[in-house]
C-alpha positions in Angstrom: 0.0 0.0 0.0 1.2 3.5 -0.8 0.5 6.3 1.7 -0.4 9.6 0.0 -0.4 12.9 1.8 -2.0 15.8 0.0 -1.6 19.5 0.7 -2.4 22.9 -0.9 -6.1 23.0 -1.1 -8.2 26.0 0.0 -10.3 28.9 -1.2 -9.2 30.9 -4.2 -10.8 33.6 -6.2 -11.8 33.1 -9.9 -8.8 33.7 -12.1 -6.4 33.0 -9.3 -3.9 30.2 -8.8 -3.4 27.3 -6.4 -0.8 24.5 -6.2 -1.6 21.1 -4.9 1.1 18.6 -3.8 1.0 14.9 -3.0 3.8 13.0 -1.4 3.9 9.2 -1.7 5.6 6.8 0.7 5.6 3.0 1.2 7.5 -0.1 0.5 7.0 -0.3 -3.3 9.4 -1.4 -5.9 8.7 1.4 -8.3 6.2 4.2 -8.8 4.3 4.2 -12.1 1.5 6.7 -12.8 0.7 9.6 -10.4 -2.0 12.1 -10.9 -5.2 13.8 -9.7 -8.9 13.2 -9.9 -11.6 15.5 -8.6 -15.2 15.1 -7.5 -17.7 17.9 -7.4 -20.9 17.6 -5.4 -23.4 15.5 -7.2 -21.0 14.5 -9.9 -18.8 11.5 -10.6 -15.1 11.5 -9.9 -13.2 12.6 -13.0 -9.6 12.5 -14.1 -7.9 15.9 -14.0 -4.3 15.1 -14.9 -2.0 12.2 -14.9 1.7 11.8 -15.4 3.6 8.6 -16.1 7.1 7.8 -14.8 8.3 8.4 -18.3 6.9 11.9 -18.4 3.8 11.4 -20.5 0.9 13.6 -19.5 -2.9 13.4 -19.8 -5.2 16.2 -19.0 -9.0 16.6 -18.9 -10.1 18.9 -21.8 -11.6 21.3 -19.2 -8.2 22.0 -17.6 -5.9 22.0 -20.7 -3.9 25.2 -20.9 -4.7 26.1 -17.3 -3.4 23.3 -15.1 0.1 21.7 -15.2 1.1 18.5 -13.6 4.6 17.9 -12.6 6.5 15.2 -10.7 9.6 14.8 -8.6 10.5 11.1 -9.2 13.3 11.2 -6.6 10.8 12.3 -3.9 7.8 10.4 -5.3 5.9 13.7 -5.2 3.4 15.0 -7.7 2.2 18.6 -8.0 -0.8 20.2 -9.7 -0.4 23.9 -10.6 -3.8 25.4 -11.1 -4.0 28.7 -12.9 -6.9 30.8 -14.1 -9.2 28.8 -11.9 -12.9 28.9 -12.5 -15.9 28.3 -10.2 -16.5 25.0 -12.0 -13.1 23.8 -10.7 -14.6 23.6 -7.2 -14.3 20.0 -6.0 -12.5 17.7 -3.7 -9.2 16.8 -5.4 -7.8 13.3 -4.9 -4.2 12.3 -5.5 -3.6 8.8 -6.8 -0.5 6.7 -7.3 -0.1 3.4 -9.1 2.9 1.5 -7.8 4.6 -1.8 -8.3 5.0 -4.2 -5.4 6.4 -7.8 -5.4 2.8 -8.9 -5.3 1.6 -6.8 -8.3 0.6 -3.3 -9.3 -1.8 -1.4 -7.1 -3.5 2.0 -7.1 -3.8 4.0 -4.0 -5.7 7.2 -3.2 -5.1 10.2 -1.0 -7.7 11.5 1.5 -8.7 14.4 -0.7 -8.3 18.1 -0.4 -11.0 20.7 -1.0 -10.6 23.3 -3.6 -13.2 26.1 -3.6 -13.2 28.8 -6.3 -15.3 31.7 -5.2 -15.3 35.4 -4.9 
C-alpha cells in the first residue's frame, strides 16, 4: 500500500492560482503513474491530470492550458499547478498513485483536499 499525503487546497478567487502537492511513501518497488482526480458535489469522480514515470501527461479537456502536472521522481511527489481557476473547478481533489510491489501493481488514493473557487 502507498501512503499519500496531499496539501495545498483551499479557497481561491476566480482567475487565481493554487498549487496542490501529494507525497507518496511506502515499500513499493517502483512508482508508475501519479495524478489527480476530482469530484464535485453530485458529480462522478473525473480525471484531472496524470503523469507517467516516463513523463507522458494526460489532461482533462476542461483544464488543458490552465493546469500543469509535474513530478519529482526522486521524492515520489506530484504537483498540480492550477492557474486561471474557475468556479467549476470547485471540487475535492484526490491524488492517486499506481505503484509496483512484489505482489503486483496497485493503485492508492489520498484522502482528498477541498478546492473552492469563489469570490
